TIBA-551916 format. One record per atom (N, C-alpha, C): x, y, z; atom name. Coordinates in steps of 0.05 Angstrom, whole numbers, always signed. Each point is the difference from the previous one (the first is absolute). Layout:
! TIBA-551916
NODE     px     py     pz atome
NODE      X      Y      Z    CA
...
! end
This chain:
! TIBA-551916
NODE     px     py     pz atome
NODE  -1294   -474   +161     N
NODE     -3    +29     -3    CA
NODE    +23    +12    -16     C
NODE    +24    -12     +3     N
NODE    +23    +10    -17    CA
NODE     -6     -5    -29     C
NODE    -11    -24     -6     N
NODE     -5     -7    -28    CA
NODE    -22    +17    -12     C
NODE    -18    +11    +17     N
NODE    -21    +18    -10    CA
NODE    +11    +28     -2     C
NODE    +16     +8    +20     N
NODE    +10    +28     +1    CA
NODE    +19     +6    -22     C
NODE    +17    -19     -7     N
NODE    +20     +6    -21    CA
NODE    -12     +8    -27     C
NODE    -18    -17    -11     N
NODE    -12     +9    -26    CA
NODE    -17    +25     +3     C
NODE    -13     +4    +23     N
NODE    -16    +25     +4    CA
NODE    +18    +24     -1     C
NODE    +23     -2    +13     N
NODE    +19    +22     +0    CA
NODE    +11     +6    -28     C
NODE     +5    -22    -15     N
NODE    +10     +4    -27    CA
NODE    -22    +13    -17     C
NODE    -25     -8     +3     N
NODE    -22    +12    -16    CA
NODE     -3    +29     +7     C
NODE     +2     +7    +26     N
NODE     -3    +28     +8    CA
NODE    +22    +17    -12     C
NODE    +25    -10     +0     N
NODE    +22    +15    -12    CA
NODE     -4     +3    -30     C
NODE     -9    -21    -13     N
NODE     -3     +1    -29    CA
NODE    -22    +19     -8     C
NODE    -21     +1    +16     N
NODE    -22    +19     -6    CA
NODE    +10    +29     +2     C
NODE    +16     +5    +20     N
NODE    +12    +27     +4    CA
NODE    +18     +7    -24     C
NODE    +17    -19     -8     N
NODE    +18     +5    -22    CA
NODE    -15     +4    -26     C
NODE    -21    -16     -4     N
NODE    -17     +2    -24    CA
NODE    -13    +27     -2     C
NODE     -8    +11    +22     N
NODE    -12    +27     -1    CA
NODE    +21    +21     -9     C
NODE    +25     -4     +8     N
NODE    +21    +19     -9    CA
NODE     +6     -4    -29     C
NODE     -3    -25    -10     N
NODE     +6     -6    -28    CA
NODE    -25     -1    -18     C
NODE    -21    +14     +8     N
NODE    -25     -3    -14    CA
NODE     +1    +10    -29     C
NODE    +20    +17     -6     N
NODE     +3     +9    -28    CA
NODE    +18    -17    -17     C
NODE     +8    -23    +12     N
NODE    +18    -19    -14    CA
NODE    -15    -26     -3     C
NODE    -15     -4    -21     N
NODE    -17    -24     -4    CA
NODE    +15    -26     +3     C
NODE    +24     -1    -12     N
NODE    +15    -25     +1    CA
NODE     +7     -8    +29     C
NODE     +8    +20    +16     N
NODE     +8     -5    +28    CA
NODE    -25     -7    +16     C
NODE    -22    +13     -5     N
NODE    -26     -6    +14    CA
NODE     -7    -29     -5     C
NODE     +2     -8    -26     N
NODE     -7    -28     -7    CA
NODE    +19    -20    +15     C
NODE    +25     +7     +0     N
NODE    +20    -18    +14    CA
NODE     -7     -2    +30     C
NODE     -7    +23    +12     N
NODE     -7     +0    +28    CA
NODE    -25    -17     +6     C
NODE    -19     +3    -18     N
NODE    -25    -15     +3    CA
NODE     +4    -30     -2     C
NODE    +19     -8    -16     N
NODE     +6    -29     -3    CA
NODE    +13    -10    +26     C
NODE    +17    +16    +12     N
NODE    +12     -9    +26    CA
NODE    -22     +0    +22     C
NODE    -17    +19     +0     N
NODE    -22     +1    +19    CA
NODE    -18    -25     -3     C
NODE     -5     -8    -25     N
NODE    -16    -23     -6    CA
NODE    +14    -25    +12     C
NODE    +26     -2     -3     N
NODE    +16    -22    +11    CA
NODE     -3     -1    +30     C
NODE     +2    +24    +13     N
NODE     -2     +1    +29    CA
NODE    -27     -8    +10     C
NODE    -21     +8    -15     N
NODE    -27     -8     +7    CA
NODE     -4    -30     -2     C
NODE    +13    -12    -20     N
NODE     -2    -29     -4    CA
NODE    +13    -14    +24     C
NODE    +23    +11     +9     N
NODE    +14    -11    +24    CA
NODE    -18     +2    +25     C
NODE    -12    +24     +3     N
NODE    -18     +5    +23    CA
NODE    -24    -19     -1     C
NODE    -11     -5    -24     N
NODE    -22    -18     -2    CA
NODE     +7    -28     +8     C
NODE    +25     -9     -7     N
NODE     +9    -26     +8    CA
NODE     +3     -3    +30     C
NODE    +10    +21    +13     N
NODE     +3     -1    +29    CA
NODE    -27     -2    +14     C
NODE    -19    +17     -8     N
NODE    -26     -1    +12    CA
NODE    -15    -26     -5     C
NODE     +4    -11    -24     N
NODE    -12    -26     -6    CA
NODE    +11    -22    +18     C
NODE    +26     +0     +5     N
NODE    +13    -20    +18    CA
NODE    -11     +4    +28     C
NODE     -2    +25     +9     N
NODE    -10     +5    +27    CA
NODE    -29     -9     +3     C
NODE    -17     +4    -19     N
NODE    -27     -9     +1    CA
NODE     -2    -30     +0     C
NODE    +17    -13    -16     N
NODE     +0    -30     +0    CA
NODE     +8    -10    +27     C
NODE    +21    +12    +12     N
NODE     +8     -9    +27    CA
NODE    -22     +4    +20     C
NODE    -14    +23     -1     N
NODE    -22     +5    +19    CA
NODE    -22    -21     -4     C
NODE     -8     -6    -25     N
NODE    -21    -19     -4    CA
NODE     +8    -28    +10     C
NODE    +24     -8     -5     N
NODE     +9    -26     +8    CA
NODE     +1     -3    +30     C
NODE     +6    +22    +14     N
NODE     +3     -2    +29    CA
NODE    -26     +9    +15     C
NODE    -19    +12    -14     N
NODE    -25     +7    +13    CA
NODE    -18    -24     +4     C
NODE     +3    -20    -17     N
NODE    -16    -25     +2    CA
NODE     +9    -16    +24     C
NODE    -19     -9    +16     N
NODE     +6    -17    +23    CA
NODE     +8    -28     -9     C
NODE    +26     -6     +5     N
NODE    +10    -27     -7    CA
NODE    +24     -6    +18     C
NODE    +13    -22     -6     N
NODE    +23     -8    +17    CA
NODE    +24    +18     -6     C
NODE    +10    +13    +21     N
NODE    +25    +16     -1    CA
NODE    +19     -9    +22     C
NODE    +25     +2     -5     N
NODE    +20     -6    +20    CA
NODE     +8    +25    +14     C
NODE     -4     +1    +26     N
NODE     +7    +24    +16    CA
NODE    +29     +7     -2     C
NODE    +17    -20     -4     N
NODE    +29     +5     -4    CA
NODE     +4    +17    -25     C
NODE    -13     -6    -22     N
NODE     +4    +15    -25    CA
NODE    -11    +28     +3     C
NODE    -22     +4    +15     N
NODE    -10    +27     +4    CA
NODE    +19    +16    +17     C
NODE    +11    -12    +21     N
NODE    +19    +14    +16    CA
NODE    +25     +8    -16     C
NODE     +9    -17    -17     N
NODE    +23     +6    -17    CA
NODE     -7    +23    -20     C
NODE    -24     +0    -10     N
NODE     -9    +21    -19    CA
NODE     +0    +27    +14     C
NODE    -10     +1    +25     N
NODE     -1    +25    +15    CA
NODE    +28    +10     +5     C
NODE    +19    -17     +6     N
NODE    +27     +8     +5    CA
NODE    +13    +12    -26     C
NODE     -7    -12    -23     N
NODE    +11    +10    -25    CA
NODE    -13    +28     -6     C
NODE    -25     +3     +6     N
NODE    -13    +26     -6    CA
NODE    +12    +22    +16     C
NODE     +9     -5    +24     N
NODE    +10    +21    +18    CA
NODE    +30     -2     +5     C
NODE    +14    -16    -17     N
NODE    +29     -4     +4    CA
NODE    +15    +27     +0     C
NODE     -7    +17    -18     N
NODE    +14    +26     -2    CA
NODE     -2    +16    +26     C
NODE    -24     +1    +11     N
NODE     -3    +16    +25    CA
NODE    +15    -13    +23     C
NODE     -1    -27     +2     N
NODE    +14    -14    +21    CA
NODE    +30     +6     -2     C
NODE    +11     +0    -24     N
NODE    +29     +6     -4    CA
NODE     +6    +29     +8     C
NODE    -17    +18     -9     N
NODE     +5    +29     +5    CA
NODE     -1     +5    +30     C
NODE    -16    -14    +15     N
NODE     -2     +4    +29    CA
NODE    +20    -17    +15     C
NODE    +16    -16    -14     N
NODE    +20    -16    +13    CA
NODE    -11    -20    +19     C
NODE    -23    -12     -8     N
NODE    -14    -19    +18    CA
NODE     +9    -29     -7     C
NODE     +8    -15    +20     N
NODE     +6    -28     -3    CA
NODE    -25    -16     +2     C
NODE     -3    -20    -18     N
NODE    -23    -17     +0    CA
NODE     +9    -29     +4     C
NODE    -12    -12    +20     N
NODE     +5    -28     +6    CA
NODE    -24    -17     -8     C
NODE     +5    -21    -15     N
NODE    -22    -16    -11    CA
NODE     +1    -28    +11     C
NODE    -23    -11     +6     N
NODE     -3    -28     +5    CA
NODE    -26     -9    -13     C
NODE     +2     -7    -25     N
NODE    -24     -6    -17    CA
NODE     -2    -30     -4     C
NODE    -16    -12    +15     N
NODE     -3    -29     -1    CA
NODE    -25     -7    -17     C
NODE     +5     -6    -25     N
NODE    -22     -6    -18    CA
NODE     +1    -29     -9     C
NODE    -20     -8    -16     N
NODE    -22    +18     -9    CA
NODE    -20     +5    +23     C
NODE    -12    +23     +0     N
NODE    -20     +8    +19    CA
NODE    -25    +10    -15     C
NODE    -13    -19    -13     N
NODE    -22     +7    -19    CA
NODE    -26     +2    +15     C
NODE    -17    +18    -10     N
NODE    -27     +4    +11    CA
NODE    -17    +13    -21     C
NODE    -26     -3     +3     N
NODE    -19    +13    -18    CA
NODE     -2    +30     +7     C
NODE     +7    +17    -18     N
NODE     +0    +29     +6    CA
NODE     -1    +16    -26     C
NODE     -6    +25     +4     N
NODE     +2    +19    -22    CA
NODE    +28    +13     +3     C
NODE    +18     -9    -18     N
NODE    +28     +7     +3    CA
NODE     +6    +29     +1     C
NODE    -14    +16    -16     N
NODE     +5    +29     +0    CA
NODE     -7    +13    +27     C
NODE    -21    -10    +13     N
NODE     -8    +11    +26    CA
NODE    +19     -7    +22     C
NODE     +9    -25     +1     N
NODE    +20     -8    +20    CA
NODE    +26    +14     -5     C
NODE     +8     +4    -25     N
NODE    +23    +15     -6    CA
NODE     -2    +29    +11     C
NODE    -24    +11     -2     N
NODE     -5    +27    +10    CA
NODE     +4     +1    +31     C
NODE     -9    -21    +13     N
NODE     +3     -2    +29    CA
NODE    +29     -1     +8     C
NODE    +15    -18    -13     N
NODE    +28     -4     +6    CA
NODE    +16    +26     -6     C
NODE     -7    +12    -22     N
NODE    +13    +25     -8    CA
NODE     -4    +22    +21     C
NODE    -24     +2    +10     N
NODE     -6    +19    +21    CA
NODE    +16     -5    +25     C
NODE     +1    -25     +8     N
NODE    +16     -7    +25    CA
NODE    +29     +6     -4     C
NODE    +11     -6    -24     N
NODE    +28     +5     -5    CA
NODE     +7    +29     +0     C
NODE    -17    +16    -13     N
NODE     +5    +29     -2    CA
NODE     -4    +13    +27     C
NODE    -19     -9    +16     N
NODE     -3    +11    +27    CA
NODE    +25     -5    +17     C
NODE    +11    -24     -2     N
NODE    +25     -6    +14    CA
NODE    +23    +17    -10     C
NODE     +2     +3    -26     N
NODE    +22    +16    -12    CA
NODE     -2    +29     +9     C
NODE    -24    +11     +2     N
NODE     -3    +29     +7    CA
NODE     +8     +6    +29     C
NODE     +0    -19    +18     N
NODE     +6     +6    +28    CA
NODE    +29     -6     +7     C
NODE    +15    -12    -18     N
NODE    +27     -9     +6    CA
NODE    +20    +22     -6     C
NODE    +21     +1    +17     N
NODE    +22    +19     -5    CA
NODE    +16     -8    -24     C
NODE     +7    +19    -16     N
NODE    +16     -6    -24    CA
NODE    +27    -12     +8     C
NODE     +7    -22    -13     N
NODE    +25    -13     +5    CA
NODE     +1    -18    +24     C
NODE    -20     +0    +16     N
NODE     +0    -16    +25    CA
NODE    -25    -17     +3     C
NODE    -16     -2    -22     N
NODE    -25    -15     +2    CA
NODE     +3    -29     -9     C
NODE    -17    -16    +12     N
NODE     -1    -28     -7    CA
NODE    -29    -10     -1     C
NODE     -6    -14    -21     N
NODE    -27    -12     -3    CA
NODE     +3    -30     -4     C
NODE    -15    -15    +14     N
NODE     +0    -29     -2    CA
NODE    -27     -9    -11     C
NODE     +1    -17    -20     N
NODE    -24    -11    -12    CA
NODE     +1    -31     +1     C
NODE    -21    -12    +11     N
NODE     -1    -29     +2    CA
NODE    -26    -10    -12     C
NODE     +1    -20    -16     N
NODE    -23    -14    -11    CA
NODE     +1    -29     +8     C
NODE    -22    -10    +10     N
NODE     -1    -28     +8    CA
NODE    -28    -11     -5     C
NODE     -5    -25     +4     N
NODE    -26    -12     -5    CA
NODE     -4    -24    +17     C
NODE    -25     -8     +3     N
NODE     -7    -25    +13    CA
NODE    -23    -12    -17     C
NODE    -11    -23     +7     N
NODE    -20    -12    -17    CA
NODE    -24    +18     -7     C
NODE     -8    +18    +18     N
NODE    -24    +15     -5    CA
NODE     +4    +30     -6     C
NODE    +24    +10     +6     N
NODE     +5    +29     -1    CA
NODE    +27     +6    -12     C
NODE     +2    +25    -10     N
NODE    +26    +11     -7    CA
NODE     +4    +25    +17     C
NODE    +25     +6     +6     N
NODE     +6    +22    +19    CA
NODE    +23    +17    -11     C
NODE     -2    +26     +6     N
NODE    +22    +18     -6    CA
NODE     +3    +19    +23     C
NODE    +25     +3     +9     N
NODE     +7    +19    +21    CA
NODE    +20    +20    -11     C
NODE     -5    +25     +5     N
NODE    +19    +21     -8    CA
NODE     +6    +17    +25     C
NODE    +26     +2     +6     N
NODE     +9    +13    +25    CA
NODE    +20    +21     -7     C
NODE     +1    +21    +16     N
NODE    +20    +21     -3    CA
NODE    +12     +7    +27     C
NODE    +23    +14     -1     N
NODE    +13     +8    +25    CA
NODE     -3    +30     +4     C
NODE    -24    +10     -7     N
NODE     -6    +28     +3    CA
NODE     -8     +8    +28     C
NODE    -11    +24     +3     N
NODE     -7    +11    +27    CA
NODE    -25    -12    +12     C
NODE    -14    -17    -15     N
NODE    -25    -11    +10    CA
NODE    -24    +19     -5     C
NODE    -24    -11     +3     N
NODE    -24    +15     -5    CA
NODE     -5    +19    +23     C
NODE     -7    +25     -6     N
NODE     -6    +20    +20    CA
NODE    -23    -10    +19     C
NODE     +4     +4    +26     N
NODE    -20    -10    +19    CA
NODE    -27    +14     -4     C
NODE     +0    +23    -13     N
NODE    -24    +15     -3    CA
NODE    -19    -12    -21     C
NODE    +11    -18    -17     N
NODE    -17    -11    -21    CA
NODE     +0    -31     +0     C
NODE    +13    -12    +20     N
NODE     +0    -29     +1    CA
NODE    -28    -12     +0     C
NODE    -18    +11    +16     N
NODE    -27    -11     +2    CA
NODE    -17     +4    -24     C
NODE     +8    +18    -18     N
NODE    -16     +6    -24    CA
NODE    +17     -3    -25     C
NODE    +20    -17     +0     N
NODE    +19     -2    -22    CA
NODE    -14     -7    -26     C
NODE    -20    -18     +1     N
NODE    -14     -9    -24    CA
NODE    -25    +16     -6     C
NODE     -3    +22    +14     N
NODE    -23    +18     -5    CA
NODE     +7    +20    -22     C
NODE    -20     +9    -15     N
NODE     +6    +19    -22    CA
NODE    +11    +26    +12     C
NODE    +19    +12    -14     N
NODE    +13    +26     +6    CA
NODE    +17     -1    +25     C
NODE     +7    -24    +10     N
NODE    +19     -2    +22    CA
NODE    +28     -1    -11     C
NODE    +16    +21     +5     N
NODE    +27     +1    -10    CA
NODE    +17    +19    +17     C
NODE    +25     -6     +2     N
NODE    +19    +18    +13    CA
NODE    +19    +13    -20     C
NODE     -4     -6    -26     N
NODE    +17    +11    -21    CA
NODE     -8    +29     -6     C
NODE    +20    +16     -8     N
NODE     -5    +27     -9    CA
NODE    -15     +0    -26     C
NODE     +8    -19    -17     N
NODE    -13     -3    -26    CA
NODE    -13    -28     -1     C
NODE    -26     -1     +0     N
NODE    -14    -26     +0    CA
NODE    -29     +5     +8     C
NODE    -18    -17    -11     N
NODE    -28     +4     +6    CA
NODE    -10    -20    +20     C
NODE    +16    -19     +9     N
NODE     -8    -19    +20    CA
NODE    -20    -21     -9     C
NODE     -1     -4    -27     N
NODE    -19    -19    -11    CA
NODE    +13    -27     -7     C
NODE    +26     -1     -1     N
NODE    +14    -23    -10    CA
NODE     -5    -25    +16     C
NODE     +3     +1    +27     N
NODE     -4    -23    +17    CA
NODE    -30     -7     +2     C
NODE    -16    +20     +0     N
NODE    -29     -5     +1    CA
NODE     -9    -16    -25     C
NODE     +9     +9    -23     N
NODE     -7    -14    -25    CA
NODE    +13    -28     +0     C
NODE    +25     -2     +9     N
NODE    +14    -26     +1    CA
NODE    -16    -20    +17     C
NODE     -9     +9    +23     N
NODE    -16    -18    +18    CA
NODE    -25     -9    -14     C
NODE    -14    +17    -14     N
NODE    -24     -8    -14    CA
NODE     +6    -20    -22     C
NODE    +22     +4    -15     N
NODE     +7    -19    -21    CA
NODE     +6    -27    +12     C
NODE    +16     -1    +22     N
NODE     +7    -25    +12    CA
NODE    -25    -14    +11     C
NODE    -18    +14    +12     N
NODE    -24    -12    +11    CA
NODE    -18    -10    -23     C
NODE     +0    +14    -22     N
NODE    -15     -9    -24    CA
NODE    +10    -28     -9     C
NODE    +26     -4     +4     N
NODE    +12    -26     -7    CA
NODE     -3    -21    +22     C
NODE    -15     +7    +21     N
NODE     -4    -19    +21    CA
NODE    +23     -2    +20     C
NODE    +18    +20     -1     N
NODE    +24     -1    +16    CA
NODE     +0    +20    +22     C
NODE    +23     +4    +12     N
NODE     +3    +19    +22    CA
NODE    +27    +14     -2     C
NODE     +2    +23    +12     N
NODE    +25    +15     +1    CA
NODE     +3    +11    +29     C
NODE    +22     -6    +12     N
NODE     +6     +8    +27    CA
NODE    +27    +15     +2     C
NODE     +4    +14    +21     N
NODE    +26    +14     +3    CA
NODE     +8     +0    +29     C
NODE    +26     +4     +4     N
NODE    +11     +4    +27    CA
NODE    +22    +22     -4     C
NODE     +4    +15    +21     N
NODE    +19    +23     -2    CA
NODE    +13     +5    +26     C
NODE    +24    +11     -1     N
NODE    +14     +8    +24    CA
NODE    +12    +28     -6     C
NODE     -1    +17    +20     N
NODE     +8    +28     -3    CA
NODE    +26     +7    +13     C
NODE    +10    -17    +18     N
NODE    +24     +7    +15    CA
NODE    +20    -23     -1     C
NODE    +25     +7     +6     N
NODE    +21    -20     +2    CA
NODE    +12     -8    -27     C
NODE    +18    -18     +2     N
NODE    +15     -9    -24    CA
NODE    -18    -17    -19     C
NODE    -22    -10    +10     N
NODE    -18    -17    -16    CA
NODE    -24    +15    -10     C
NODE     +2    +26     -2     N
NODE    -23    +15    -11    CA
NODE     -5     -8    -29     C
NODE    -25     +2     -8     N
NODE     -8     -7    -27    CA
NODE    -28    -10     -1     C
NODE     -8     -7    -24     N
NODE    -28     -9     -4    CA
NODE     +0    -24    -19     C
NODE    -18    -19     +6     N
NODE     -4    -24    -17    CA
NODE    -29     -2     -7     C
NODE     -6     -6    -25     N
NODE    -26     -6     -9    CA
NODE     -1    -29    -10     C
NODE    -20    -15     +8     N
NODE     -4    -28     -8    CA
NODE    -25     -3    -16     C
NODE     +3    -10    -24     N
NODE    -23     -4    -18    CA
NODE     -5    -30     -2     C
NODE    -25     -8     +5     N
NODE     -9    -28     -2    CA
NODE    -22     -3    -20     C
NODE     +4    -17    -20     N
NODE    -20     -5    -21    CA
NODE     -7    -29     -2     C
NODE    -26     -7     -2     N
NODE     -7    -28     -4    CA
NODE     +8     -9    -28     C
NODE     +8    -25     -2     N
NODE     +7    -10    -27    CA
NODE    -24     -1    -18     C
NODE    -24     -5    +10     N
NODE    -24     -2    -16    CA
NODE    -21    +19    +12     C
NODE    -10    +18    -17     N
NODE    -21    +18     +8    CA
NODE    -16     +9    -24     C
NODE    -26     +2     +4     N
NODE    -18     +8    -22    CA
NODE     -3    +30     +0     C
NODE    +15    +13    -18     N
NODE     -1    +29     -2    CA
NODE    -25    +10    -13     C
NODE    -14    -17    -15     N
NODE    -24     +8    -14    CA
NODE    -22     +9    +19     C
NODE     +0    -11    +25     N
NODE    -21     +7    +19    CA
NODE     +9    +22    +19     C
NODE    +24    +12     -5     N
NODE    +10    +20    +18    CA
NODE     -1    +27    -13     C
NODE     +0    +21    +16     N
NODE     +0    +27    -11    CA
NODE    +22    +16    +13     C
NODE    +11    +18    -15     N
NODE    +23    +16    +10    CA
NODE    -11    +22    +19     C
! end
């Protein structure tokens, strides 16, 4: 988003300046050349993004460790700003047949949900990836306040949320994606005491025919 926003902001500013200099043909031409350069940069960014999406939309072998690392890189800035400590235990390779972009979406949702409930400067998130002959597993845990008792029974239902800002569709969609991959997602939570917090466990089969599944 930063790589898209920067050239867009430059183009917006240059358009404004060009309107002010509309009676100066040489300056207008110079501004248009810079705008053209910024559009070229923007085109390169979108092209890279589309290539990434196409490569990861195809169902093939992906390592869950690499996807977990990618999610952490995507949200590193927010984790730092919130002062959240992240503990990793990534035992790879943990390869499975999956649509990488969809599993990345699931992990991203779980990470952001954990981040949003943690106190700034005192939060901790633990991420573990492991595997066995038939399955790969990921567990993400936080030391937050736990899931509200009012929504525990309907946590994976649409529109179930305790956030002030949120539509309650993230976990519902995540569950559908995981089940499409032939896997399961479970959680446990505690609301009181020093061990309050929530853990989500994601289980995916190493081999699964996504062609016969529907989201």
